[in-house]
ChimeraX commands (.cxc) that place a marker at each C-alpha (Angstrom):
marker #1 position 19.14,10.70,9.47 radius 0.5
marker #1 position 20.76,12.30,6.43 radius 0.5
marker #1 position 20.18,11.93,2.70 radius 0.5
marker #1 position 23.37,9.84,2.50 radius 0.5
marker #1 position 22.09,7.47,5.21 radius 0.5
marker #1 position 18.82,6.93,3.36 radius 0.5
marker #1 position 20.67,6.47,0.06 radius 0.5
marker #1 position 22.94,3.85,1.64 radius 0.5
marker #1 position 20.00,2.01,3.21 radius 0.5
marker #1 position 18.08,2.12,-0.05 radius 0.5
marker #1 position 21.06,0.77,-1.98 radius 0.5
marker #1 position 21.39,-2.15,0.44 radius 0.5
marker #1 position 17.71,-3.00,0.02 radius 0.5
marker #1 position 17.95,-2.85,-3.78 radius 0.5
marker #1 position 21.02,-5.10,-3.77 radius 0.5
marker #1 position 19.20,-7.67,-1.63 radius 0.5
marker #1 position 16.10,-7.85,-3.85 radius 0.5
marker #1 position 17.91,-8.40,-7.16 radius 0.5
marker #1 position 16.62,-9.59,-9.65 radius 0.5
marker #1 position 13.24,-8.31,-8.47 radius 0.5
marker #1 position 12.25,-4.68,-8.96 radius 0.5
marker #1 position 9.24,-3.86,-6.78 radius 0.5
marker #1 position 8.11,-0.30,-6.18 radius 0.5
marker #1 position 9.46,0.77,-2.78 radius 0.5
marker #1 position 6.96,2.66,-0.63 radius 0.5
marker #1 position 8.78,4.68,2.02 radius 0.5
marker #1 position 6.61,4.40,5.12 radius 0.5
marker #1 position 6.96,7.75,6.85 radius 0.5
marker #1 position 4.19,7.57,9.44 radius 0.5
marker #1 position 6.71,7.68,12.33 radius 0.5
marker #1 position 8.97,10.25,10.68 radius 0.5
marker #1 position 8.76,13.96,10.03 radius 0.5
marker #1 position 9.17,16.29,7.08 radius 0.5
marker #1 position 12.96,16.08,7.08 radius 0.5
marker #1 position 12.86,12.31,6.59 radius 0.5
marker #1 position 10.44,12.62,3.68 radius 0.5
marker #1 position 12.64,15.27,2.06 radius 0.5
marker #1 position 15.74,13.12,2.59 radius 0.5
marker #1 position 13.99,10.12,1.07 radius 0.5
marker #1 position 12.88,12.17,-1.91 radius 0.5
marker #1 position 16.41,13.44,-2.46 radius 0.5
marker #1 position 17.64,9.84,-2.21 radius 0.5
marker #1 position 15.41,9.01,-5.18 radius 0.5
marker #1 position 12.20,7.71,-3.59 radius 0.5
marker #1 position 8.88,8.98,-4.92 radius 0.5
marker #1 position 6.27,6.90,-3.09 radius 0.5
marker #1 position 5.37,7.59,0.53 radius 0.5
marker #1 position 3.07,5.66,2.86 radius 0.5
marker #1 position 1.13,7.16,5.76 radius 0.5
marker #1 position -1.53,5.75,8.06 radius 0.5
marker #1 position -2.57,8.61,10.36 radius 0.5
marker #1 position -4.82,10.94,8.42 radius 0.5
marker #1 position -4.37,14.30,10.15 radius 0.5
marker #1 position -0.61,13.91,10.66 radius 0.5
marker #1 position -0.20,12.90,7.03 radius 0.5
marker #1 position -2.18,15.87,5.71 radius 0.5
marker #1 position -0.13,18.27,7.81 radius 0.5
marker #1 position 3.09,16.79,6.40 radius 0.5
marker #1 position 1.87,16.86,2.80 radius 0.5
marker #1 position 0.69,20.46,3.12 radius 0.5
marker #1 position 4.09,21.54,4.45 radius 0.5
marker #1 position 6.26,19.74,1.91 radius 0.5
marker #1 position 8.04,21.79,-0.77 radius 0.5
marker #1 position 5.88,22.12,-3.88 radius 0.5
marker #1 position 8.30,20.10,-6.03 radius 0.5
marker #1 position 8.05,17.11,-3.70 radius 0.5
marker #1 position 4.25,17.32,-3.46 radius 0.5
marker #1 position 3.89,17.48,-7.25 radius 0.5
marker #1 position 6.33,14.69,-8.05 radius 0.5
marker #1 position 5.47,12.20,-5.32 radius 0.5
marker #1 position 2.73,9.62,-4.87 radius 0.5
marker #1 position 1.11,9.32,-1.47 radius 0.5
marker #1 position -0.29,5.98,-0.30 radius 0.5
marker #1 position -2.71,5.62,2.58 radius 0.5
marker #1 position -1.82,2.31,4.22 radius 0.5
marker #1 position -3.65,2.35,7.57 radius 0.5
marker #1 position -7.15,1.39,8.59 radius 0.5
marker #1 position -9.51,3.98,7.14 radius 0.5
marker #1 position -12.64,5.04,8.99 radius 0.5
marker #1 position -15.55,6.12,6.81 radius 0.5
marker #1 position -15.73,9.57,8.46 radius 0.5
marker #1 position -12.21,10.33,7.17 radius 0.5
marker #1 position -12.69,9.13,3.62 radius 0.5
marker #1 position -13.15,12.60,2.11 radius 0.5
marker #1 position -9.83,13.81,3.50 radius 0.5
marker #1 position -7.95,10.75,2.28 radius 0.5
marker #1 position -9.46,10.82,-1.20 radius 0.5
marker #1 position -8.51,14.49,-1.49 radius 0.5
marker #1 position -4.87,13.98,-0.53 radius 0.5
marker #1 position -3.82,10.45,-1.47 radius 0.5
marker #1 position -3.02,8.90,-4.85 radius 0.5
marker #1 position -3.53,5.36,-3.56 radius 0.5
marker #1 position -5.61,3.89,-0.78 radius 0.5
marker #1 position -4.01,0.52,-0.08 radius 0.5
marker #1 position -6.21,-0.50,2.82 radius 0.5
marker #1 position -9.70,-0.90,1.38 radius 0.5
marker #1 position -11.06,-3.61,3.64 radius 0.5
marker #1 position -14.82,-3.77,3.08 radius 0.5
marker #1 position -17.60,-3.24,0.56 radius 0.5
marker #1 position -18.97,-0.42,2.73 radius 0.5
marker #1 position -15.64,1.43,2.62 radius 0.5
marker #1 position -15.38,0.85,-1.13 radius 0.5
marker #1 position -18.77,2.50,-1.62 radius 0.5
marker #1 position -17.82,5.47,0.57 radius 0.5
marker #1 position -14.60,6.01,-1.37 radius 0.5
marker #1 position -16.47,5.78,-4.67 radius 0.5
marker #1 position -19.01,8.38,-3.55 radius 0.5
marker #1 position -16.30,10.70,-2.26 radius 0.5
marker #1 position -14.29,10.39,-5.47 radius 0.5
marker #1 position -17.40,11.21,-7.51 radius 0.5
marker #1 position -17.92,14.39,-5.48 radius 0.5
marker #1 position -14.29,15.39,-6.07 radius 0.5
marker #1 position -14.40,14.41,-9.75 radius 0.5
marker #1 position -11.49,12.06,-9.20 radius 0.5
marker #1 position -10.77,8.44,-10.06 radius 0.5
marker #1 position -9.36,6.97,-6.86 radius 0.5
marker #1 position -6.81,4.17,-7.18 radius 0.5
marker #1 position -7.20,1.49,-4.52 radius 0.5
marker #1 position -5.83,-1.85,-3.40 radius 0.5
marker #1 position -8.12,-4.31,-1.66 radius 0.5
marker #1 position -6.69,-5.50,1.65 radius 0.5
marker #1 position -6.87,-9.26,2.21 radius 0.5
marker #1 position -6.62,-10.76,5.68 radius 0.5
marker #1 position -5.06,-14.00,4.45 radius 0.5
marker #1 position -4.55,-15.51,7.90 radius 0.5
marker #1 position -7.94,-14.21,9.12 radius 0.5
marker #1 position -6.34,-12.70,12.21 radius 0.5
marker #1 position -8.98,-11.11,14.41 radius 0.5
marker #1 position -6.72,-8.14,15.25 radius 0.5
marker #1 position -6.22,-7.24,11.60 radius 0.5
marker #1 position -8.53,-5.66,9.07 radius 0.5
marker #1 position -9.16,-6.88,5.56 radius 0.5
marker #1 position -11.40,-9.08,3.45 radius 0.5
marker #1 position -11.34,-12.78,4.12 radius 0.5
marker #1 position -10.88,-14.73,0.91 radius 0.5
marker #1 position -14.58,-15.63,0.94 radius 0.5
marker #1 position -15.66,-12.00,1.46 radius 0.5
marker #1 position -13.35,-10.81,-1.30 radius 0.5
marker #1 position -14.73,-13.27,-3.84 radius 0.5
marker #1 position -18.33,-12.49,-2.83 radius 0.5
marker #1 position -17.93,-8.71,-3.15 radius 0.5
marker #1 position -15.32,-8.36,-5.88 radius 0.5
marker #1 position -17.66,-7.95,-8.87 radius 0.5
marker #1 position -19.69,-5.22,-7.12 radius 0.5
marker #1 position -16.53,-3.34,-6.12 radius 0.5
marker #1 position -15.26,-3.45,-9.71 radius 0.5
marker #1 position -18.45,-1.76,-10.90 radius 0.5
marker #1 position -18.29,1.17,-8.48 radius 0.5
marker #1 position -17.82,4.47,-10.33 radius 0.5
marker #1 position -14.69,6.58,-9.84 radius 0.5
marker #1 position -12.93,3.63,-8.20 radius 0.5
marker #1 position -9.97,1.94,-9.90 radius 0.5
marker #1 position -8.92,-1.36,-8.37 radius 0.5
marker #1 position -5.23,-1.86,-9.18 radius 0.5
marker #1 position -4.61,-4.98,-7.10 radius 0.5
marker #1 position -4.32,-6.21,-3.53 radius 0.5
marker #1 position -2.53,-5.64,-0.25 radius 0.5
marker #1 position -1.80,-7.99,2.61 radius 0.5
marker #1 position 0.19,-8.19,5.83 radius 0.5
marker #1 position 1.80,-11.34,7.19 radius 0.5
marker #1 position 1.48,-12.38,10.85 radius 0.5
marker #1 position 4.10,-10.90,13.16 radius 0.5
marker #1 position 6.95,-13.28,13.89 radius 0.5
marker #1 position 5.97,-15.70,11.13 radius 0.5
marker #1 position 8.58,-18.20,9.94 radius 0.5
marker #1 position 9.83,-18.15,6.35 radius 0.5
marker #1 position 7.57,-21.11,5.60 radius 0.5
marker #1 position 4.54,-19.27,7.01 radius 0.5
marker #1 position 5.51,-16.09,5.14 radius 0.5
marker #1 position 5.79,-17.98,1.86 radius 0.5
marker #1 position 2.38,-19.52,2.45 radius 0.5
marker #1 position 0.67,-16.17,3.11 radius 0.5
marker #1 position 2.40,-14.26,0.32 radius 0.5
marker #1 position 1.93,-17.04,-2.21 radius 0.5
marker #1 position -1.78,-17.27,-1.41 radius 0.5
marker #1 position -2.15,-13.54,-2.04 radius 0.5
marker #1 position -0.40,-13.99,-5.38 radius 0.5
marker #1 position -2.70,-16.89,-6.26 radius 0.5
marker #1 position -5.78,-14.84,-5.37 radius 0.5
marker #1 position -4.64,-12.08,-7.72 radius 0.5
marker #1 position -4.00,-14.66,-10.46 radius 0.5
marker #1 position -7.38,-16.34,-9.98 radius 0.5
marker #1 position -9.39,-13.10,-10.00 radius 0.5
marker #1 position -7.53,-11.79,-13.03 radius 0.5
marker #1 position -8.42,-14.99,-14.87 radius 0.5
marker #1 position -12.02,-15.14,-13.65 radius 0.5
marker #1 position -12.80,-11.52,-14.59 radius 0.5
marker #1 position -10.43,-11.23,-17.58 radius 0.5
marker #1 position -8.44,-8.51,-15.84 radius 0.5
marker #1 position -4.81,-7.48,-15.74 radius 0.5
marker #1 position -4.52,-6.21,-12.19 radius 0.5
marker #1 position -0.82,-5.68,-11.59 radius 0.5
marker #1 position -0.24,-4.58,-8.03 radius 0.5
marker #1 position 0.44,-6.76,-5.03 radius 0.5
marker #1 position 1.56,-4.74,-2.00 radius 0.5
marker #1 position 3.10,-6.99,0.62 radius 0.5
marker #1 position 6.26,-7.13,2.65 radius 0.5
marker #1 position 7.63,-4.76,5.26 radius 0.5
marker #1 position 11.05,-4.21,6.84 radius 0.5
marker #1 position 11.17,-7.67,8.47 radius 0.5
marker #1 position 9.75,-9.79,5.66 radius 0.5
marker #1 position 10.17,-7.95,2.35 radius 0.5
marker #1 position 12.64,-10.52,0.99 radius 0.5
marker #1 position 10.05,-13.30,1.22 radius 0.5
marker #1 position 7.41,-10.98,-0.25 radius 0.5
marker #1 position 9.36,-10.11,-3.40 radius 0.5
marker #1 position 10.20,-13.78,-3.93 radius 0.5
marker #1 position 6.45,-14.47,-3.96 radius 0.5
marker #1 position 5.43,-11.77,-6.42 radius 0.5
marker #1 position 5.20,-8.47,-4.52 radius 0.5
marker #1 position 5.13,-5.45,-6.82 radius 0.5
marker #1 position 5.15,-3.00,-3.91 radius 0.5
marker #1 position 7.01,-3.29,-0.60 radius 0.5
marker #1 position 6.31,-0.98,2.33 radius 0.5
marker #1 position 9.54,-0.09,4.12 radius 0.5
marker #1 position 10.02,2.25,7.06 radius 0.5
marker #1 position 12.56,1.41,9.72 radius 0.5
marker #1 position 14.98,-0.30,7.36 radius 0.5
marker #1 position 15.24,2.91,5.29 radius 0.5
marker #1 position 15.35,5.41,8.13 radius 0.5
marker #1 position 17.25,3.58,10.90 radius 0.5
marker link #1:1,2 radius 0.2
marker link #1:2,3 radius 0.2
marker link #1:3,4 radius 0.2
marker link #1:4,5 radius 0.2
marker link #1:5,6 radius 0.2
marker link #1:6,7 radius 0.2
marker link #1:7,8 radius 0.2
marker link #1:8,9 radius 0.2
marker link #1:9,10 radius 0.2
marker link #1:10,11 radius 0.2
marker link #1:11,12 radius 0.2
marker link #1:12,13 radius 0.2
marker link #1:13,14 radius 0.2
marker link #1:14,15 radius 0.2
marker link #1:15,16 radius 0.2
marker link #1:16,17 radius 0.2
marker link #1:17,18 radius 0.2
marker link #1:18,19 radius 0.2
marker link #1:19,20 radius 0.2
marker link #1:20,21 radius 0.2
marker link #1:21,22 radius 0.2
marker link #1:22,23 radius 0.2
marker link #1:23,24 radius 0.2
marker link #1:24,25 radius 0.2
marker link #1:25,26 radius 0.2
marker link #1:26,27 radius 0.2
marker link #1:27,28 radius 0.2
marker link #1:28,29 radius 0.2
marker link #1:29,30 radius 0.2
marker link #1:30,31 radius 0.2
marker link #1:31,32 radius 0.2
marker link #1:32,33 radius 0.2
marker link #1:33,34 radius 0.2
marker link #1:34,35 radius 0.2
marker link #1:35,36 radius 0.2
marker link #1:36,37 radius 0.2
marker link #1:37,38 radius 0.2
marker link #1:38,39 radius 0.2
marker link #1:39,40 radius 0.2
marker link #1:40,41 radius 0.2
marker link #1:41,42 radius 0.2
marker link #1:42,43 radius 0.2
marker link #1:43,44 radius 0.2
marker link #1:44,45 radius 0.2
marker link #1:45,46 radius 0.2
marker link #1:46,47 radius 0.2
marker link #1:47,48 radius 0.2
marker link #1:48,49 radius 0.2
marker link #1:49,50 radius 0.2
marker link #1:50,51 radius 0.2
marker link #1:51,52 radius 0.2
marker link #1:52,53 radius 0.2
marker link #1:53,54 radius 0.2
marker link #1:54,55 radius 0.2
marker link #1:55,56 radius 0.2
marker link #1:56,57 radius 0.2
marker link #1:57,58 radius 0.2
marker link #1:58,59 radius 0.2
marker link #1:59,60 radius 0.2
marker link #1:60,61 radius 0.2
marker link #1:61,62 radius 0.2
marker link #1:62,63 radius 0.2
marker link #1:63,64 radius 0.2
marker link #1:64,65 radius 0.2
marker link #1:65,66 radius 0.2
marker link #1:66,67 radius 0.2
marker link #1:67,68 radius 0.2
marker link #1:68,69 radius 0.2
marker link #1:69,70 radius 0.2
marker link #1:70,71 radius 0.2
marker link #1:71,72 radius 0.2
marker link #1:72,73 radius 0.2
marker link #1:73,74 radius 0.2
marker link #1:74,75 radius 0.2
marker link #1:75,76 radius 0.2
marker link #1:76,77 radius 0.2
marker link #1:77,78 radius 0.2
marker link #1:78,79 radius 0.2
marker link #1:79,80 radius 0.2
marker link #1:80,81 radius 0.2
marker link #1:81,82 radius 0.2
marker link #1:82,83 radius 0.2
marker link #1:83,84 radius 0.2
marker link #1:84,85 radius 0.2
marker link #1:85,86 radius 0.2
marker link #1:86,87 radius 0.2
marker link #1:87,88 radius 0.2
marker link #1:88,89 radius 0.2
marker link #1:89,90 radius 0.2
marker link #1:90,91 radius 0.2
marker link #1:91,92 radius 0.2
marker link #1:92,93 radius 0.2
marker link #1:93,94 radius 0.2
marker link #1:94,95 radius 0.2
marker link #1:95,96 radius 0.2
marker link #1:96,97 radius 0.2
marker link #1:97,98 radius 0.2
marker link #1:98,99 radius 0.2
marker link #1:99,100 radius 0.2
marker link #1:100,101 radius 0.2
marker link #1:101,102 radius 0.2
marker link #1:102,103 radius 0.2
marker link #1:103,104 radius 0.2
marker link #1:104,105 radius 0.2
marker link #1:105,106 radius 0.2
marker link #1:106,107 radius 0.2
marker link #1:107,108 radius 0.2
marker link #1:108,109 radius 0.2
marker link #1:109,110 radius 0.2
marker link #1:110,111 radius 0.2
marker link #1:111,112 radius 0.2
marker link #1:112,113 radius 0.2
marker link #1:113,114 radius 0.2
marker link #1:114,115 radius 0.2
marker link #1:115,116 radius 0.2
marker link #1:116,117 radius 0.2
marker link #1:117,118 radius 0.2
marker link #1:118,119 radius 0.2
marker link #1:119,120 radius 0.2
marker link #1:120,121 radius 0.2
marker link #1:121,122 radius 0.2
marker link #1:122,123 radius 0.2
marker link #1:123,124 radius 0.2
marker link #1:124,125 radius 0.2
marker link #1:125,126 radius 0.2
marker link #1:126,127 radius 0.2
marker link #1:127,128 radius 0.2
marker link #1:128,129 radius 0.2
marker link #1:129,130 radius 0.2
marker link #1:130,131 radius 0.2
marker link #1:131,132 radius 0.2
marker link #1:132,133 radius 0.2
marker link #1:133,134 radius 0.2
marker link #1:134,135 radius 0.2
marker link #1:135,136 radius 0.2
marker link #1:136,137 radius 0.2
marker link #1:137,138 radius 0.2
marker link #1:138,139 radius 0.2
marker link #1:139,140 radius 0.2
marker link #1:140,141 radius 0.2
marker link #1:141,142 radius 0.2
marker link #1:142,143 radius 0.2
marker link #1:143,144 radius 0.2
marker link #1:144,145 radius 0.2
marker link #1:145,146 radius 0.2
marker link #1:146,147 radius 0.2
marker link #1:147,148 radius 0.2
marker link #1:148,149 radius 0.2
marker link #1:149,150 radius 0.2
marker link #1:150,151 radius 0.2
marker link #1:151,152 radius 0.2
marker link #1:152,153 radius 0.2
marker link #1:153,154 radius 0.2
marker link #1:154,155 radius 0.2
marker link #1:155,156 radius 0.2
marker link #1:156,157 radius 0.2
marker link #1:157,158 radius 0.2
marker link #1:158,159 radius 0.2
marker link #1:159,160 radius 0.2
marker link #1:160,161 radius 0.2
marker link #1:161,162 radius 0.2
marker link #1:162,163 radius 0.2
marker link #1:163,164 radius 0.2
marker link #1:164,165 radius 0.2
marker link #1:165,166 radius 0.2
marker link #1:166,167 radius 0.2
marker link #1:167,168 radius 0.2
marker link #1:168,169 radius 0.2
marker link #1:169,170 radius 0.2
marker link #1:170,171 radius 0.2
marker link #1:171,172 radius 0.2
marker link #1:172,173 radius 0.2
marker link #1:173,174 radius 0.2
marker link #1:174,175 radius 0.2
marker link #1:175,176 radius 0.2
marker link #1:176,177 radius 0.2
marker link #1:177,178 radius 0.2
marker link #1:178,179 radius 0.2
marker link #1:179,180 radius 0.2
marker link #1:180,181 radius 0.2
marker link #1:181,182 radius 0.2
marker link #1:182,183 radius 0.2
marker link #1:183,184 radius 0.2
marker link #1:184,185 radius 0.2
marker link #1:185,186 radius 0.2
marker link #1:186,187 radius 0.2
marker link #1:187,188 radius 0.2
marker link #1:188,189 radius 0.2
marker link #1:189,190 radius 0.2
marker link #1:190,191 radius 0.2
marker link #1:191,192 radius 0.2
marker link #1:192,193 radius 0.2
marker link #1:193,194 radius 0.2
marker link #1:194,195 radius 0.2
marker link #1:195,196 radius 0.2
marker link #1:196,197 radius 0.2
marker link #1:197,198 radius 0.2
marker link #1:198,199 radius 0.2
marker link #1:199,200 radius 0.2
marker link #1:200,201 radius 0.2
marker link #1:201,202 radius 0.2
marker link #1:202,203 radius 0.2
marker link #1:203,204 radius 0.2
marker link #1:204,205 radius 0.2
marker link #1:205,206 radius 0.2
marker link #1:206,207 radius 0.2
marker link #1:207,208 radius 0.2
marker link #1:208,209 radius 0.2
marker link #1:209,210 radius 0.2
marker link #1:210,211 radius 0.2
marker link #1:211,212 radius 0.2
marker link #1:212,213 radius 0.2
marker link #1:213,214 radius 0.2
marker link #1:214,215 radius 0.2
marker link #1:215,216 radius 0.2
marker link #1:216,217 radius 0.2
marker link #1:217,218 radius 0.2
marker link #1:218,219 radius 0.2
marker link #1:219,220 radius 0.2
marker link #1:220,221 radius 0.2
view
């Protein structure tokens, strides 16, 4: 995969999502340093990883310019015993899926004198194999999470069921958008971010208000 290949793939994605302009997160968890460098040279600045130790090794070995000018997003399930590592290395944690994890991140960020940006992961379809707050859990815990020190909630993240139809995708993505709207109104907030949509369903996600899309294969194929 060359820089030109990534540029061409990125251009095709951007043409398909007009008139929307979400932030594209290049998901590099299955790809090595060369792919990240190629993506950076193609103009991408946001990179998503989900395996802590692999991600840290990549970040540490990137050229300094890329490390300094990129934003790294942790998008996988985060175990509490790996929170310190992730807070140290990542600009965003998109997969905050419980009050317990929120507290751990807050405590870790305090120790590192850092304000950690997070997205709260919602399990819209309440699939047992996926992590995330149910809608009820989110509404019950939201006010406490907002008050945690050194934690900055910027919005929400969700994943649609695999193989969902366009109708099902619209339902899931629109509900996530409505949750963001409702909580902004209820708490007089202006949370902007809604991370949803991957290589197979990003078109439906942007049509339903995604501000971030997480793309891997479609960029690097």
